N, C-alpha and C positions, 0 to 999 in steps of 0.2 A: 487477461493473461495471468498465468500463475508465476509466482516468484520463483527464482532459481533456487532459493533455500529450501523450497518444499520438497525437492527431490533428494536432497543430501542431509536434511536434519529433520527430526521429529520433535514435537512439543515436549514430550517426557523422555527423550532419548539420551539425556545426560550431557556432561560437559565435553565428553570425548569426541563428539561430532562437530565441535567448533574449534576455531582458533581463539586462544584466550591470552597469549603473551604478546606484549608489544614494548617497543622501546621509543623513547622520545628525546628530542633535543630542543632546548629552549634558550632564549636570550631576552633581556629586558632591562628595565630601569629600577634601581633601588632608591629608597628615600627613608630618612628617619621619621617621617610623618606617616600616620596611619589614617585611613579614610574614616575610621570610627572615632577618631580623636585620641587625645592623651597628651601629657606634657613631656618635655624634652630638656636636657641640661643645656643644649645649644639651640638658640632660638630659630636660626635660619637653616632651611634644608638646602642640600645640593644634590642633584640628580647624578647617580653613578651608574656604572655598568654592572649588571649581574648575568649569570649564565648557569646552565644546569643540564643534567641528564636524568632521565627517569626510566624505570622498568616496572611494568605493571602486569599483574595476573588478574584477568577478569574472572571472578567467581560466580557471577550471575549476570542476568541481562541488565541489572541496575547497580551492581556493586563490584568493586575490585579493590585489591591491595596494591599500593604503589610505593616503591622505594625511590626517593629523590636524593640526588647529590648535587649541591649547588655551591657556587662560589661567587666572588666579586668583592666589592667594597661599598661601604656606606659613609657619607660625609656630612658634616654640618659646621656652622660658624655662628658667631655673634656679630656680624658685620652691621646689622641694623641697630645694634647697641653701641656702635663705635668702640668696639672692644676687640682685643687681639685673639680672643678664644676661638679655637678651631680644632677639629678632629677628623681623622680618616681611619676607618677600621676595615682591614682586609679580613675576610672570613671564608671559611668552608663549613658546610653542614651536611649531615646525612640524616634523613627522617624516613619513617615508615607511616604511611597515611592510608585511611579508608576513603575511597572516592565513590560517591553516590550520584548516579544520574537521576536528577530529580524531575526533569520535564523534557519534552520535545515539541517542536512546532510542526512536525511532519505527521499530523494525524490522518491525513488522507493518502499517505504513501505506504507502499509495502515494506520498504526499507527506510529506517530513520537515516536522516542526513545531517540533522542538527541536534545536538544534545546539550542541555544545561547541567552542570555539575557542582557539587560542593565537596570540600575535602577537609579532613582534620587529622592530625597525627601527632607524633612526638619524635624526638631524636637528640642528637648531639651536635652542638655548634663549637667550632674552634676558630678563635680570631685573635687579632693583635691590633689593639687601639694605639694610634700614635697622634700627636697634635701638640697644642699649646693651651693650657688652662686660661681662664679669664684673668688670672693674676699674672700671666706671661711666663709661666713655668712650662717648659717643654716635657712631654712624657712619651715614653715608648715602652710598652709593658714587656716586650720580648727582648729587645736589644739595649735598652737603657738609653738615656739622653742627658742632656745638661740639666742642671737643677737638682742634682742629688739623687736622681732615679737610677739605680744600678741595673735595672732590668731583671726579668725573671728567667730568661733563657729559654722559654717555651711559650707557645700560644695559650691563651685562656681556654679552658673547656667548660662549657655550661649546657645544662638541659635546655632544649627549645621546643616550643609548641607552634606548629604552623596551622593556620586556619584560613581557608580560602574558598573561591568560587571562580567559575569560568564558563566558557562555551566552546563547544568542539564542532568543527565542520567536516563531514566526510567527503574527501576529494575523490576517493576511489575505494576498492575493496581492500587496499593495503595502506593508503596514506590518509591521515587526517590533519587538519589544521587547528591548533589550540590557541586560545587566548585566555589568560587567567590573572588573578590578582590574589596574593597571599600576604596575610599579616603574620609576622613572626614574633613570638614573645619569649624573650630571653630570661632565664631564671638567674639573673644577675644584674647588678647596676653599674658594671664597668665596660659595657659594650662601647660606650662613647668615651671611655677613659676617665670619666669623672665619677668619683665614689663619695663625694662630700654630701652634706645635707642629710636628706631622709633616705639617701642610697636606694631610691626607688628602682624597680625593675625596668630594663631598657627594652626596646622593640625597634623593628624596622619593617618596611613593606617592600614587596616585589611585584611589579607588574610585568608580564611577559607574554611573548608569542612564540610559537614553535611548531614543529612537525612531529607526528607520531606515526610510527611504522609498525603495522601488525605483523607478527611472525607466524610462520607455520605453512601448511600445505595449501596450494591455491585451490584445491578442490573442496576446502572447508570454508564455511562462512565465518565471519567474525562475530563472536557472541555479543559484543557491545552493540552492534548495529542491527541485529536480527530483531524483527518485529514479531513477537509471540502471537499476537492476535491475528496477524496475516497468516502465519504458519498454521494456526488451528483452523482457520477458514479454508485454506488449501487442503488440509488433510480431509475435510469434510467431503471435498470434491475429488479425492484420490480415486482413480478407477478401480483399483483392488478393493478398496473399502466399499465403494458403491456396489460392487458385484456381491460382497458379503452381505450387504444390507438387503439387496434383492433376494439372495438366496434364503436369508432369514425370514423375509416376508412370505416366500413360498412355503417354508416349513410351518409357519404360523398358520397359513390358510389351510394346509393339510390337516393340522391338529384341529382347527375349528370345524372342517368338514367331518373329521372322524367323530368329534363330540356330537355334531348334529345327527350323524348316523346312529350313534349310541342312544340318542333320545327318541329316535323315530319309533312310533307305536301304531302300525297300520290298522290293527283291529281294535284299538282302544280298550284293551283289557288291562292296562296298567303294567304290562311287561314289554320291554322294548323288543324290537324285531331281532336284535343281535342274540337275545337269550330266549326267545319265544319258540318252544319246541312244538307248539300247537297253534300255528297261524290261522288266522281267519275264524276265530271263535265267534259264536253269535253274540250280539250285543246284549249286555246285561249279565252275561255268564260270570259265575264265580269261579275263579281259576286259582291254580297254586302258583308257586314261585317259577315254574317253567312255562307258564302260560296255558296249561291244560285245564280243562273243566273239571272241577271236583264233583264226584258223585257221591253223595251222602247215603250211607246204608240206612235202610228202614228198620226200626226196631222189630224183632221177631216176636211172635205171640208168646213163645215159650221163655223169653228172657226178660228184656227191659219192660215190655208192655205188661207182663204178668208178675214182674218182680221175682224171677227165679234167683235164689241165692247162688252165689259163686259164679254167675255168668260173667263173660268178659265185659269190661268197661271200655268203651270206644272214646277216642279224642279227635279234636279238630287238628288240621295241619299245624305243625310247629307250636302246639299248645298243650299246656298241662292243666287247664281249667276243666273242671267236671261239667258235663252236659246235664241239664235238668232231667233229661230222659234216663240218666243213669241212676237217679235217686231211688227208684222202686227196687232195683237190683241191690243197692247198697243197704237200703233199709232191711231187706230180707236177709241179706248176709249178716248184718249187725244183730238181728234178732236171733239167728241161729247160733252165732258165736257166743252171745251172752247166755243163752240157755243151755248150750252144750259144754261150754268152757273149752272148745277146741282151740288149737294153735294153727295159724295159717301163714303161708308165705305169699306176699304180694309181689308179683313179678311185673316189672315195667318193660315196655317194648317201644320201638319207633320204626317208621318206614325208612327207606334208604336214602331219602333226600338229605343233603348237607353232609358234613364230615362225620366220621365215626365217633370223634370225641364229643361233638355236639349232640349227636343222637344218644350217646351214653348218658350225658347229662339230663337230656329231655326225658328219657325213660325213667330215670331216678325221680325226677320231679313229678312224673305221672303217678308213680307208685306212692310217693309221699302224699299226693293229693288224696288218694283213696284211703290211706292210713289215717290222715287227719280227719276225714269224714267220719270214719268208724270210730275213732277215739272220741270225737265229739258226740257220738250217739251213745256212748256208754261202754264200748268195748275196751278192755284193759290193753294198754300199749304193750305190755309184756307178751300178749298173745299174738302179736302182729310182727312178722319179720319182713324186711325190705330187701329186695334184690333187683338190680338193673341189668338188662341184657342188651340195650341199645338196639341196633338194627339186626342183630343175630337172631336165629330161630324164627324166621318169618313163618306165618301160617298161610300166606298167599303170595302170588308172584308180584315182586316189587316193580316189574317192568310195565305193569298196567295200573291205571288210577284206582280201579276197584281193589286190586290187591294191596296197594299202598294204604288205602283207607282201612282195610281190615287189619293191617299190621300195626296201626296206631292204637295200641290197647294196653290194658292191665288185665292179667289173669290171676287166679287164685290157686294155690297148691296147698292142700290140707296135709298137715304134718302129725 
């Protein structure tokens, strides 16, 4: 069964989806003795009543800021020393503390119901010590007393640091039961009314129990008790999310099928069916980029075979590399240029496959290949001019393979 919080809150939805404020009431026992030890001016403790109210803002699942206002009294005496010394200090204090939930025992539950916490903070304590010193001299810091003490007319004010720990039980979505213990360290040595000797810092402890009430709309969960792991688990099983995942799976399958179709090559000529303009070509055929068989022209008797000067030079598809069959024509052209001193224009062309910009660059490369050959054979570079025409000025129909083959050429124009 899914938790109720899964429908009202999301893992990364922010604090606005939770109840974060709470108020608590507590009461318990105070003592001059600390669980962690420490010395006191009065040897024997006396348990007294303490009480308080707290307001907390839960900033995260495990951390909150808490304002505590507490009051009560702390007492001690030296009865075990057969001594008249005694004191009672009435106090009020206000502190601001950080509260950290450090553990839970409800690992198998969707909602936590028991949290262990620690807290520490700082604030101001106001108090009035009264009593009798070990020498039998009465004291009352505020109102004065016999023995020459005229009184101050006001409560003592000192800095206080509370440090504590406790356990909290969730009774319902609104109410929790708290038990805690706090050690309070006073920045003064007169909390017990005795300031003689080393004037050491005083302290007292407060063990308490109380109820805490979460404030806010009943439609929102309490941030402190929400289990983020359970929420994340429930979100994975959210119906809308699962539908999105299934839709994503379908889109991935479609993409995979489309890629498979793009790779399919039924006739095995190296061009996928998507781009093959000539399907079912015979096995072993040499094809161009559109999958059509390349028909290579045969050298005519009056040109390449016989080496007639200034005949057209043919090139392979998308290539500017000279064929060996072109060498006789180039050699004859070189001989005539060297003997006659003529100047010629070398014009490069391309068929219509590819972009116009690509074909223009290809035709220039073809013309430069011819020029390089002629220069290397002894023709002066100043006698050779280069011009590129790209796929313009075709001499045959570019819609047929034979025409495209004829258009992949370099021609000469005497000047």
